[in-house]
LONU-490507 format. One record per residue (C-alpha): x, y, z; residue in three letters; residue number from 1. Coordinates in Angstrom, 1 decimal. Example, Ala and Ser with C-alpha at 12.3 -4.5 7.8 and 13.67 -1.06 7.14 Angstrom:
+--------+--------+--------+-----+-----+
|     xx |     yy |     zz | res |   n |
+--------+--------+--------+-----+-----+
|   12.3 |   -4.5 |    7.8 | ALA |   1 |
|   13.7 |   -1.1 |    7.1 | SER |   2 |
+--------+--------+--------+-----+-----+
***
This chain:
+--------+--------+--------+-----+-----+
|     xx |     yy |     zz | res |   n |
+--------+--------+--------+-----+-----+
|   -9.9 |   27.0 |   12.3 | MET |   1 |
|  -10.2 |   25.2 |   15.4 | GLN |   2 |
|  -11.3 |   28.5 |   17.4 | PRO |   3 |
|  -13.9 |   29.2 |   14.3 | ILE |   4 |
|  -15.1 |   25.4 |   14.1 | ALA |   5 |
|  -16.2 |   25.0 |   17.8 | ARG |   6 |
|  -18.6 |   27.8 |   17.6 | THR |   7 |
|  -20.5 |   26.1 |   14.9 | LEU |   8 |
|  -23.7 |   24.0 |   15.0 | SER |   9 |
|  -23.8 |   20.1 |   13.3 | ASN |  10 |
|  -26.8 |   21.9 |   11.2 | LYS |  11 |
|  -24.3 |   25.0 |   10.4 | ASP |  12 |
|  -21.7 |   22.8 |    9.2 | ILE |  13 |
|  -23.8 |   20.6 |    7.1 | THR |  14 |
|  -24.7 |   23.6 |    5.4 | ALA |  15 |
|  -21.2 |   25.2 |    5.0 | LEU |  16 |
|  -20.5 |   21.9 |    3.5 | GLY |  17 |
|  -23.5 |   22.0 |    1.1 | ASP |  18 |
|  -22.8 |   25.3 |    0.6 | TYR |  19 |
|  -19.0 |   24.8 |   -0.7 | PHE |  20 |
|  -20.0 |   22.1 |   -3.1 | SER |  21 |
|  -22.0 |   23.6 |   -5.2 | ARG |  22 |
|  -18.8 |   26.5 |   -6.2 | ILE |  23 |
|  -17.7 |   26.0 |   -9.3 | LYS |  24 |
|  -13.9 |   26.4 |   -8.2 | ILE |  25 |
|  -11.8 |   28.3 |  -11.4 | PRO |  26 |
|   -9.5 |   25.7 |  -12.7 | PHE |  27 |
|   -6.8 |   27.2 |  -14.3 | LYS |  28 |
|   -3.3 |   25.7 |  -14.8 | PRO |  29 |
|   -0.4 |   27.9 |  -13.9 | SER |  30 |
|    2.2 |   28.9 |  -17.3 | THR |  31 |
|    5.2 |   29.7 |  -15.0 | ARG |  32 |
|    7.9 |   27.9 |  -17.4 | PRO |  33 |
|    9.1 |   24.9 |  -15.3 | MET |  34 |
|   13.0 |   23.7 |  -16.6 | PRO |  35 |
|   12.5 |   20.1 |  -17.9 | VAL |  36 |
|   14.6 |   18.3 |  -14.6 | ALA |  37 |
|   12.2 |   20.5 |  -12.3 | GLU |  38 |
|    9.2 |   18.5 |  -14.4 | ILE |  39 |
|   10.8 |   15.2 |  -14.0 | ALA |  40 |
|   11.1 |   15.6 |  -10.4 | ARG |  41 |
|    7.5 |   17.0 |   -9.7 | GLY |  42 |
|    6.6 |   14.2 |  -11.8 | HIS |  43 |
|    8.5 |   11.4 |   -9.7 | GLN |  44 |
|    7.4 |   12.6 |   -6.5 | LEU |  45 |
|    3.7 |   12.8 |   -7.7 | ALA |  46 |
|    3.5 |    9.6 |   -9.4 | THR |  47 |
|    6.1 |    7.1 |   -7.7 | VAL |  48 |
|    7.1 |    9.4 |   -4.7 | GLY |  49 |
|   11.0 |    9.0 |   -3.2 | ASP |  50 |
|   11.1 |    6.5 |   -0.3 | TRP |  51 |
|   14.5 |    7.2 |    0.3 | ARG |  52 |
|   13.0 |   10.2 |    1.6 | GLU |  53 |
|   10.1 |    9.0 |    3.3 | GLY |  54 |
|    8.0 |   10.1 |    0.8 | ALA |  55 |
|    5.2 |    8.1 |   -1.1 | PRO |  56 |
|    3.9 |    9.2 |   -4.3 | ALA |  57 |
|    1.2 |   11.9 |   -4.2 | CYS |  58 |
|   -1.6 |    9.6 |   -6.0 | ILE |  59 |
|   -1.3 |    7.0 |   -3.3 | SER |  60 |
|   -3.3 |    9.1 |   -1.0 | CYS |  61 |
|   -4.7 |   11.7 |   -3.0 | HIS |  62 |
|   -5.8 |    9.7 |   -5.9 | GLY |  63 |
|   -4.9 |    9.4 |   -9.8 | PRO |  64 |
|   -6.2 |   12.8 |  -10.6 | GLU |  65 |
|   -5.3 |   14.3 |   -7.4 | LEU |  66 |
|   -8.9 |   15.2 |   -6.9 | GLU |  67 |
|   -8.8 |   13.9 |   -3.1 | GLY |  68 |
|  -10.2 |   10.7 |   -1.6 | VAL |  69 |
|  -13.8 |   11.8 |    0.1 | ALA |  70 |
|  -14.7 |   12.4 |    3.1 | PRO |  71 |
|  -10.9 |   13.7 |    4.9 | GLU |  72 |
|   -8.4 |   13.9 |    2.0 | ILE |  73 |
|   -8.5 |   16.8 |   -0.3 | PRO |  74 |
|   -7.9 |   17.5 |   -3.7 | ALA |  75 |
|   -4.7 |   18.8 |   -4.7 | LEU |  76 |
|   -5.4 |   19.5 |   -8.9 | ALA |  77 |
|   -6.6 |   22.9 |   -9.4 | GLY |  78 |
|   -5.0 |   24.3 |   -5.8 | GLN |  79 |
|   -3.2 |   27.6 |   -6.0 | SER |  80 |
|    0.3 |   26.3 |   -6.3 | PRO |  81 |
|    1.5 |   29.2 |   -3.6 | ASP |  82 |
|   -1.3 |   27.5 |   -1.3 | TYR |  83 |
|    0.5 |   23.9 |   -1.6 | LEU |  84 |
|    3.7 |   25.4 |   -1.2 | LEU |  85 |
|    2.8 |   27.1 |    2.0 | THR |  86 |
|    1.0 |   23.9 |    3.2 | ARG |  87 |
|    3.9 |   21.9 |    2.5 | LEU |  88 |
|    6.5 |   24.2 |    4.2 | GLN |  89 |
|    4.5 |   23.9 |    7.2 | THR |  90 |
|    4.0 |   20.1 |    7.1 | PHE |  91 |
|    7.6 |   19.8 |    6.8 | LYS |  92 |
|    7.9 |   21.7 |   10.9 | THR |  93 |
|    4.8 |   20.3 |   11.8 | ALA |  94 |
|    5.1 |   18.5 |   14.8 | SER |  95 |
|    1.9 |   16.7 |   16.8 | GLY |  96 |
|   -1.5 |   17.3 |   15.7 | GLY |  97 |
|   -4.3 |   15.3 |   13.9 | SER |  98 |
|   -3.1 |   11.9 |   11.9 | LEU |  99 |
|   -3.2 |   13.8 |    8.4 | SER | 100 |
|   -0.9 |   16.4 |    9.3 | VAL | 101 |
|    1.8 |   13.5 |   11.5 | MET | 102 |
|    1.6 |   12.1 |    7.8 | VAL | 103 |
|    2.1 |   14.9 |    5.8 | MET | 104 |
|    4.9 |   16.0 |    8.1 | SER | 105 |
|    6.6 |   12.7 |    7.8 | HIS | 106 |
|    5.9 |   12.7 |    4.0 | ALA | 107 |
|    7.3 |   16.1 |    3.6 | SER | 108 |
|   10.1 |   15.9 |    6.4 | ASN | 109 |
|   13.0 |   14.5 |    3.7 | GLY | 110 |
|   11.8 |   16.6 |    0.8 | LEU | 111 |
|   14.1 |   19.8 |    0.1 | SER | 112 |
|   12.6 |   22.9 |   -0.8 | ASP | 113 |
|   14.0 |   22.0 |   -4.7 | ALA | 114 |
|   11.6 |   19.3 |   -4.4 | ASP | 115 |
|    8.7 |   21.2 |   -3.0 | ILE | 116 |
|    8.7 |   23.6 |   -5.8 | GLN | 117 |
|    9.2 |   20.9 |   -8.1 | ALA | 118 |
|    5.9 |   19.2 |   -6.8 | ILE | 119 |
|    3.7 |   21.9 |   -6.3 | THR | 120 |
|    5.0 |   23.6 |   -9.4 | GLY | 121 |
|    4.1 |   20.2 |  -11.4 | TYR | 122 |
|    0.6 |   20.1 |  -10.0 | ILE | 123 |
|   -0.1 |   23.1 |  -10.3 | ALA | 124 |
|    0.4 |   22.9 |  -14.1 | HIS | 125 |
|   -1.7 |   19.7 |  -14.5 | LEU | 126 |
|   -5.1 |   20.4 |  -17.0 | LYS | 127 |
|   -8.7 |   19.5 |  -15.4 | PRO | 128 |
|   -9.2 |   15.7 |  -15.0 | GLY | 129 |
|   -5.8 |   14.9 |  -15.9 | GLU | 130 |
|   -5.1 |   10.9 |  -15.2 | ARG | 131 |
|   -1.3 |   11.0 |  -13.9 | LEU | 132 |
|    0.2 |    8.1 |  -15.4 | GLN | 133 |
|    3.3 |    6.9 |  -13.8 | ARG | 134 |
|    6.2 |    6.9 |  -17.1 | THR | 135 |
|    9.1 |    5.0 |  -17.8 | ARG | 136 |
|   12.4 |    7.0 |  -17.1 | PRO | 137 |
|   15.1 |    7.1 |  -19.4 | PRO | 138 |
|   17.8 |    4.8 |  -19.0 | GLN | 139 |
|   20.7 |    5.9 |  -17.4 | ASP | 140 |
|   23.7 |    4.4 |  -19.0 | ALA | 141 |
|   26.1 |    5.6 |  -16.2 | SER | 142 |
|   24.6 |    3.3 |  -13.7 | TYR | 143 |
|   26.7 |    0.2 |  -12.4 | ARG | 144 |
|   25.3 |   -2.8 |  -10.9 | PHE | 145 |
|   27.8 |   -4.3 |   -7.9 | THR | 146 |
|   27.4 |   -6.8 |   -5.5 | THR | 147 |
|   26.2 |   -5.0 |   -1.9 | GLN | 148 |
|   25.6 |   -6.5 |    1.4 | SER | 149 |
|   22.7 |   -8.2 |    2.4 | PRO | 150 |
|   22.8 |   -5.9 |    5.1 | ASP | 151 |
|   22.7 |   -2.7 |    3.4 | HIS | 152 |
|   20.7 |   -3.4 |    0.5 | PHE | 153 |
|   19.5 |   -1.1 |   -2.0 | VAL | 154 |
|   17.5 |   -2.4 |   -5.3 | PRO | 155 |
|   18.1 |   -0.6 |   -8.6 | PRO | 156 |
|   16.3 |    2.7 |   -9.6 | PRO | 157 |
|   13.9 |    2.7 |  -12.2 | GLU | 158 |
|   16.3 |    4.5 |  -14.1 | SER | 159 |
|   18.7 |    1.9 |  -14.2 | ALA | 160 |
|   16.0 |   -0.6 |  -16.4 | ILE | 161 |
|   18.1 |   -1.7 |  -19.8 | PRO | 162 |
|   16.7 |   -1.1 |  -23.0 | GLY | 163 |
|   15.5 |   -4.2 |  -25.2 | GLY | 164 |
|   13.2 |   -6.9 |  -24.3 | PRO | 165 |
|   14.7 |   -7.5 |  -21.2 | ASP | 166 |
|   13.9 |   -4.0 |  -20.1 | GLY | 167 |
|   10.1 |   -4.4 |  -21.5 | ASP | 168 |
|    9.9 |   -7.4 |  -19.2 | MET | 169 |
|   11.3 |   -5.7 |  -16.4 | ILE | 170 |
|    8.8 |   -2.6 |  -17.1 | TRP | 171 |
|    5.7 |   -5.0 |  -17.6 | ARG | 172 |
|    6.5 |   -6.7 |  -14.5 | GLY | 173 |
|    6.5 |   -3.8 |  -12.5 | LEU | 174 |
|    3.3 |   -2.3 |  -13.9 | GLN | 175 |
|    1.5 |   -5.5 |  -13.3 | ILE | 176 |
|    2.9 |   -5.7 |   -9.5 | PHE | 177 |
|    1.9 |   -2.0 |   -8.9 | ASP | 178 |
|   -1.8 |   -2.0 |  -10.8 | ASP | 179 |
|   -2.4 |   -5.8 |  -10.9 | THR | 180 |
|   -6.1 |   -4.8 |  -10.6 | GLN | 181 |
|   -6.0 |   -3.9 |  -14.6 | HIS | 182 |
|   -2.6 |   -5.7 |  -16.0 | THR | 183 |
|   -3.5 |   -9.1 |  -14.2 | ALA | 184 |
|   -7.2 |   -8.8 |  -13.9 | SER | 185 |
|   -7.9 |  -12.4 |  -15.1 | ARG | 186 |
|   -6.1 |  -13.5 |  -11.8 | TYR | 187 |
|   -7.7 |  -11.8 |   -9.6 | VAL | 188 |
|  -10.5 |  -12.3 |   -7.2 | GLY | 189 |
|  -10.8 |   -9.0 |   -5.0 | ASN | 190 |
|   -9.8 |   -5.2 |   -5.1 | SER | 191 |
|   -6.1 |   -5.7 |   -4.1 | LEU | 192 |
|   -2.8 |   -4.9 |   -5.7 | ASN | 193 |
|    0.5 |   -6.8 |   -5.6 | CYS | 194 |
|    2.0 |   -3.4 |   -4.1 | SER | 195 |
|   -0.7 |   -3.2 |   -1.0 | ASN | 196 |
|    1.1 |   -5.7 |    1.1 | CYS | 197 |
|    4.8 |   -5.0 |   -0.5 | HIS | 198 |
|    4.8 |   -1.3 |   -0.6 | ILE | 199 |
|    6.9 |    1.2 |   -3.1 | ASN | 200 |
|    6.4 |   -1.5 |   -6.0 | GLN | 201 |
|    8.3 |   -4.2 |   -3.8 | GLY | 202 |
|   11.3 |   -2.3 |   -2.6 | ARG | 203 |
|   10.8 |   -1.5 |    0.6 | ARG | 204 |
|   12.1 |   -3.6 |    3.4 | ALA | 205 |
|   10.2 |   -5.0 |    6.1 | ASN | 206 |
|    7.7 |   -4.7 |    3.4 | SER | 207 |
|    8.3 |   -8.1 |    2.3 | ALA | 208 |
|   10.3 |   -6.6 |   -0.9 | PRO | 209 |
|   10.7 |   -9.2 |   -3.8 | MET | 210 |
|   14.4 |   -8.7 |   -3.9 | TRP | 211 |
|   14.7 |  -10.3 |   -0.4 | ALA | 212 |
|   12.3 |  -13.1 |   -1.9 | ALA | 213 |
|   13.6 |  -13.8 |   -5.3 | TYR | 214 |
|   17.0 |  -15.0 |   -3.3 | VAL | 215 |
|   15.1 |  -17.0 |   -1.0 | ALA | 216 |
|   13.6 |  -19.5 |   -3.3 | TYR | 217 |
|   13.7 |  -22.3 |   -3.9 | PRO | 218 |
|   12.8 |  -23.4 |   -0.4 | LYS | 219 |
|   10.4 |  -25.5 |    1.8 | TYR | 220 |
|    7.5 |  -24.2 |    3.2 | ARG | 221 |
|    5.2 |  -25.2 |    6.0 | SER | 222 |
|    2.2 |  -23.8 |    4.4 | LYS | 223 |
|    2.0 |  -26.6 |    1.8 | ASN | 224 |
|    4.7 |  -29.4 |    3.2 | HIS | 225 |
|    6.9 |  -28.7 |   -0.1 | LYS | 226 |
|    9.9 |  -27.0 |   -1.5 | VAL | 227 |
|    8.3 |  -24.2 |   -3.5 | ASN | 228 |
|   10.0 |  -22.5 |   -6.6 | THR | 229 |
|    9.7 |  -18.6 |   -6.9 | ILE | 230 |
|    6.3 |  -19.3 |   -9.3 | GLU | 231 |
|    4.9 |  -21.6 |   -6.8 | GLU | 232 |
|    5.1 |  -18.8 |   -4.2 | ARG | 233 |
|    3.5 |  -16.1 |   -6.5 | ILE | 234 |
|    1.0 |  -18.3 |   -7.5 | GLN | 235 |
|    0.4 |  -18.6 |   -3.5 | GLY | 236 |
|   -0.3 |  -15.0 |   -3.7 | CYS | 237 |
|   -2.7 |  -15.0 |   -6.2 | PHE | 238 |
|   -4.8 |  -17.8 |   -4.6 | ARG | 239 |
|   -4.8 |  -16.7 |   -1.1 | PHE | 240 |
|   -3.6 |  -12.6 |   -0.6 | SER | 241 |
|   -5.6 |  -11.7 |   -4.2 | MET | 242 |
|   -8.4 |  -14.5 |   -3.6 | ASN | 243 |
|   -8.2 |  -15.7 |   -7.2 | GLY | 244 |
|   -6.8 |  -18.3 |   -9.9 | SER | 245 |
|   -2.9 |  -18.7 |  -10.1 | PRO | 246 |
|   -1.5 |  -17.6 |  -13.3 | PRO | 247 |
|    0.3 |  -20.3 |  -15.3 | PRO | 248 |
|    4.2 |  -20.3 |  -14.7 | VAL | 249 |
|    4.6 |  -20.1 |  -18.3 | ASP | 250 |
|    2.2 |  -17.0 |  -18.7 | SER | 251 |
|    3.2 |  -14.0 |  -19.8 | SER | 252 |
|    2.3 |  -12.3 |  -16.5 | GLU | 253 |
|    4.2 |  -14.5 |  -14.3 | MET | 254 |
|    7.3 |  -14.5 |  -16.9 | LYS | 255 |
|    6.8 |  -10.8 |  -16.4 | ALA | 256 |
|    6.9 |  -10.4 |  -12.9 | LEU | 257 |
|   10.0 |  -12.9 |  -12.2 | VAL | 258 |
|   11.8 |  -10.9 |  -14.5 | THR | 259 |
|   10.9 |   -8.1 |  -12.4 | TYR | 260 |
|   11.7 |   -9.6 |   -9.1 | PHE | 261 |
|   15.3 |  -11.1 |  -10.9 | HIS | 262 |
|   15.9 |   -7.2 |  -11.6 | TRP | 263 |
|   15.2 |   -5.9 |   -8.3 | LEU | 264 |
|   17.6 |   -8.7 |   -6.8 | ALA | 265 |
|   20.7 |   -7.8 |   -8.8 | THR | 266 |
|   23.7 |   -7.5 |   -6.6 | GLY | 267 |
|   22.2 |  -10.2 |   -3.7 | LEU | 268 |
|   23.8 |  -13.3 |   -3.1 | PRO | 269 |
|   21.1 |  -16.2 |   -3.4 | VAL | 270 |
|   20.0 |  -18.6 |   -0.7 | GLY | 271 |
|   19.9 |  -16.3 |    2.3 | ILE | 272 |
|   18.2 |  -14.2 |    4.3 | THR | 273 |
|   19.2 |  -10.1 |    3.5 | PRO | 274 |
|   18.3 |   -7.4 |    6.4 | LYS | 275 |
|   14.6 |   -6.1 |    6.0 | GLY | 276 |
|   13.0 |   -9.3 |    4.2 | ALA | 277 |
|   10.0 |  -10.4 |    4.9 | GLY | 278 |
|    7.4 |   -8.2 |    7.7 | TYR | 279 |
|    9.4 |   -7.7 |   11.2 | PRO | 280 |
|    8.6 |  -10.6 |   13.9 | LYS | 281 |
|    7.4 |   -8.5 |   16.9 | LEU | 282 |
|    8.0 |   -9.8 |   20.3 | PRO | 283 |
|    5.2 |  -11.1 |   22.3 | ALA | 284 |
|    3.0 |   -7.8 |   23.7 | PRO | 285 |
|    2.6 |   -6.6 |   27.1 | ALA | 286 |
|   -0.9 |   -7.4 |   27.5 | GLN | 287 |
|   -2.6 |   -9.8 |   24.9 | PRO | 288 |
|   -3.8 |   -8.2 |   21.5 | ALA | 289 |
|   -7.1 |   -6.8 |   22.3 | ASN | 290 |
|   -9.9 |   -6.5 |   20.0 | ILE | 291 |
|  -12.0 |   -3.8 |   21.6 | GLN | 292 |
|   -8.4 |   -1.5 |   22.4 | ARG | 293 |
|   -8.0 |   -2.3 |   18.5 | GLY | 294 |
|  -11.2 |   -1.0 |   17.4 | ALA | 295 |
|  -10.1 |    2.3 |   18.9 | SER | 296 |
|   -6.7 |    2.5 |   17.1 | VAL | 297 |
|   -8.6 |    1.9 |   13.9 | TYR | 298 |
|  -11.0 |    4.7 |   14.6 | ALA | 299 |
|   -8.4 |    7.0 |   15.1 | SER | 300 |
|   -5.2 |    6.0 |   13.0 | ASP | 301 |
|   -6.4 |    3.7 |   10.0 | CYS | 302 |
|  -10.0 |    4.5 |    9.3 | ALA | 303 |
|   -9.4 |    7.5 |    7.5 | MET | 304 |
|   -7.6 |    5.7 |    4.6 | CYS | 305 |
|   -9.8 |    2.4 |    5.0 | HIS | 306 |
|  -13.2 |    3.4 |    5.7 | ALA | 307 |
|  -15.2 |    2.9 |    9.2 | ASP | 308 |
|  -16.5 |   -0.8 |    7.2 | ASP | 309 |
|  -12.9 |   -1.6 |    6.3 | GLY | 310 |
|  -14.2 |   -1.3 |    2.8 | ASN | 311 |
|  -10.9 |    1.2 |    1.8 | GLY | 312 |
|  -11.5 |    4.2 |   -0.3 | ARG | 313 |
|  -12.0 |    4.8 |   -4.1 | VAL | 314 |
|  -11.6 |    7.5 |   -6.1 | SER | 315 |
|  -13.1 |    8.1 |   -9.5 | ASN | 316 |
|  -13.5 |    4.5 |   -9.4 | GLY | 317 |
|  -10.2 |    3.6 |   -8.5 | THR | 318 |
|   -9.2 |    1.9 |   -5.3 | GLN | 319 |
|   -6.7 |    4.1 |   -3.7 | VAL | 320 |
|   -6.8 |    2.8 |   -0.1 | PHE | 321 |
|   -7.5 |   -1.4 |   -0.2 | PRO | 322 |
|  -10.1 |   -3.0 |    1.8 | PRO | 323 |
|   -9.0 |   -5.0 |    5.0 | LEU | 324 |
|  -12.2 |   -7.1 |    5.4 | TRP | 325 |
|  -15.4 |   -8.1 |    3.9 | GLY | 326 |
|  -15.9 |   -9.8 |    0.4 | PRO | 327 |
|  -13.2 |   -7.4 |   -2.1 | HIS | 328 |
|  -10.3 |   -8.3 |    0.9 | SER | 329 |
|   -7.9 |  -11.2 |    1.2 | PHE | 330 |
|   -9.2 |  -14.4 |    2.0 | ASN | 331 |
|   -8.7 |  -16.8 |    5.0 | TRP | 332 |
|   -6.0 |  -18.6 |    3.6 | GLY | 333 |
|   -3.8 |  -15.4 |    3.1 | ALA | 334 |
|   -0.6 |  -14.6 |    5.7 | GLY | 335 |
|   -1.7 |  -11.4 |    6.2 | MET | 336 |
|   -5.2 |  -12.8 |    8.1 | GLN | 337 |
|   -2.8 |  -14.3 |   10.8 | GLY | 338 |
|   -2.5 |  -11.9 |   13.5 | ILE | 339 |
|    1.2 |  -12.0 |   14.4 | SER | 340 |
|    2.1 |  -11.0 |   10.2 | THR | 341 |
|   -0.6 |   -8.2 |   10.7 | ALA | 342 |
|    1.2 |   -6.9 |   13.6 | ALA | 343 |
|    4.7 |   -6.5 |   12.3 | GLY | 344 |
|    3.1 |   -5.3 |    8.9 | PHE | 345 |
|    1.0 |   -2.8 |   10.8 | ILE | 346 |
|    4.4 |   -1.7 |   12.8 | ARG | 347 |
|    6.4 |   -0.8 |   10.2 | ALA | 348 |
|    4.1 |    0.2 |    7.7 | ASN | 349 |
|    1.0 |    2.1 |    9.1 | MET | 350 |
|   -0.2 |    4.8 |    9.0 | PRO | 351 |
|    0.8 |    4.7 |    5.4 | PHE | 352 |
|    3.8 |    6.9 |    4.6 | GLY | 353 |
|    4.1 |    7.4 |    8.6 | ALA | 354 |
|    5.3 |    3.6 |    9.7 | GLY | 355 |
|    6.5 |    2.9 |   13.5 | ALA | 356 |
|    4.6 |    5.7 |   14.9 | THR | 357 |
|    2.4 |    2.9 |   16.5 | LEU | 358 |
|    3.3 |    1.5 |   19.4 | THR | 359 |
|    4.1 |   -2.7 |   19.3 | GLU | 360 |
|    1.0 |   -2.9 |   21.6 | GLN | 361 |
|   -1.0 |   -0.6 |   19.4 | GLN | 362 |
|    0.0 |   -2.8 |   16.2 | ALA | 363 |
|   -0.8 |   -5.9 |   18.1 | TRP | 364 |
|   -4.4 |   -4.5 |   19.1 | ASP | 365 |
|   -5.2 |   -3.0 |   15.8 | VAL | 366 |
|   -3.9 |   -6.3 |   14.0 | ALA | 367 |
|   -6.3 |   -8.4 |   15.9 | ALA | 368 |
|   -9.6 |   -6.1 |   14.9 | TYR | 369 |
|   -8.8 |   -5.9 |   11.6 | VAL | 370 |
|   -8.1 |   -9.9 |   11.3 | VAL | 371 |
|  -11.0 |  -10.4 |   13.6 | SER | 372 |
|  -13.8 |   -9.4 |   10.6 | HIS | 373 |
|  -15.2 |  -12.0 |    8.1 | GLU | 374 |
|  -13.4 |  -12.1 |    4.8 | ARG | 375 |
|  -13.6 |  -14.4 |    1.6 | PRO | 376 |
|  -13.4 |  -18.5 |    2.7 | GLN | 377 |
|  -10.3 |  -20.2 |    2.6 | ASP | 378 |
|  -10.0 |  -22.0 |   -1.0 | PRO | 379 |
|   -8.6 |  -24.7 |    1.3 | ARG | 380 |
|  -12.0 |  -25.3 |    3.3 | PHE | 381 |
|  -12.7 |  -28.8 |    3.6 | THR | 382 |
|  -16.1 |  -28.4 |    4.3 | GLY | 383 |
|  -16.4 |  -28.3 |    8.0 | SER | 384 |
|  -14.9 |  -25.2 |    9.4 | VAL | 385 |
|  -14.0 |  -27.0 |   12.6 | GLU | 386 |
|  -11.7 |  -29.1 |   10.5 | ALA | 387 |
|  -10.4 |  -26.0 |    8.3 | THR | 388 |
|   -9.5 |  -24.5 |   11.6 | ARG | 389 |
|   -7.5 |  -27.4 |   12.9 | LYS | 390 |
|   -5.9 |  -28.7 |    9.9 | LYS | 391 |
|   -5.0 |  -24.3 |    8.8 | PHE | 392 |
|   -5.8 |  -22.0 |   11.3 | HIS | 393 |
|   -4.8 |  -23.8 |   15.0 | ALA | 394 |
|   -2.8 |  -20.9 |   15.6 | HIS | 395 |
|   -2.3 |  -17.0 |   15.0 | ASN | 396 |
|   -5.7 |  -16.8 |   13.6 | SER | 397 |
|   -9.3 |  -16.0 |   14.3 | TYR | 398 |
|  -10.7 |  -18.5 |   11.5 | TYR | 399 |
|  -13.2 |  -21.4 |   13.2 | GLY | 400 |
|  -13.3 |  -18.9 |   16.4 | GLN | 401 |
|  -16.7 |  -17.3 |   17.4 | VAL | 402 |
|  -16.4 |  -13.2 |   17.5 | ILE | 403 |
|  -19.5 |  -11.1 |   18.4 | ASN | 404 |
|  -21.4 |  -14.1 |   17.8 | GLY | 405 |
|  -20.5 |  -14.7 |   14.4 | HIS | 406 |
|  -18.5 |  -17.7 |   13.7 | LEU | 407 |
|  -15.6 |  -16.5 |   11.4 | LEU | 408 |
|  -15.1 |  -18.6 |    8.3 | GLY | 409 |
|  -19.1 |  -19.9 |    7.9 | ALA | 410 |
|  -19.8 |  -20.3 |    4.6 | PRO | 411 |
|  -22.6 |  -17.8 |    3.4 | SER | 412 |
|  -26.3 |  -18.7 |    3.2 | LYS | 413 |
|  -27.7 |  -18.9 |   -0.3 | PRO | 414 |
|  -29.9 |  -16.0 |    0.2 | HIS | 415 |
|  -26.8 |  -13.8 |    1.4 | GLU | 416 |
+--------+--------+--------+-----+-----+
***
């Protein structure tokens, strides 16, 4: 395609895009019989993924109906199964190329030929406009919980969720964590879900996993200068990261989240820091973090998913990729607004599905760029930006600094 595309003018490309957009593509779901086990595996890969193999869920990038996310992430629904099969096999062996090729190469590298057959067959059977929903898997009665090493901990699979009221509460906690926008909307003030910062439903090591957080609390936090329970820690996340209001300790949402975290941590000793807890702490960069260099990294490695303006991407009304700054992102009190915290998260987990592909310097630089943008006010605002910076943001933050002629954290004027 590159030799062909090079011959086209911008006017030609616009005309072709307009022409293709007007063509009604025949959507013919496949009628090939699929074994039950193959359907189940295809559904898992499409809606949950398999992070053990480095494969995020298809809906994480391609939208809840797999209809694509404009302008660069294509639709999967309605595509020929042969085409999907060929593309996945090509991605699996690809090296180099564009960001999308690199991400898909990482995502497909661990998939077996049977996995590729299952996911492409499953997608080919979807009906037009079918919204994919993750479903609770049947309980695997053979699974046995055992004490695990904190250096090699693996949280239990969803198939180990028990039956009865306990299992119902665990499953609800997972749903709240994964889709906080809809399942706990009364406590959310932005466009984020818990799983945006704690990848793979709070399971993924080096993404502040919930199994590591659960066994760490109660503990002292310098952020509020007191010993916090796990419930108070969750309340802080809603207040700052979700820019919302803390759920009461006795609320059904809080009980479900704590029950889910407790279950994830089954087999870990309490009061320890297991390997993979929190976000990695990167060594100081060789060169100080630079906003201008970060802008270049963002344009090449982040904008495809989070957009040039940092507002993320939406598909059919669903926020697929979260906003990184602006009124719908985390506020100035969130831990992620700290340059070092953002750098550690980015280095380990971004680009999504292809973590650890940016250098440490690139992670520092793009973190600086992201957190140097305006966002909702710190709920602890004292009435003075200078005083708030001195009290809460003296280190590791751009709050209260002038960037591109703008004082970050300054209250909006009434007409704005």
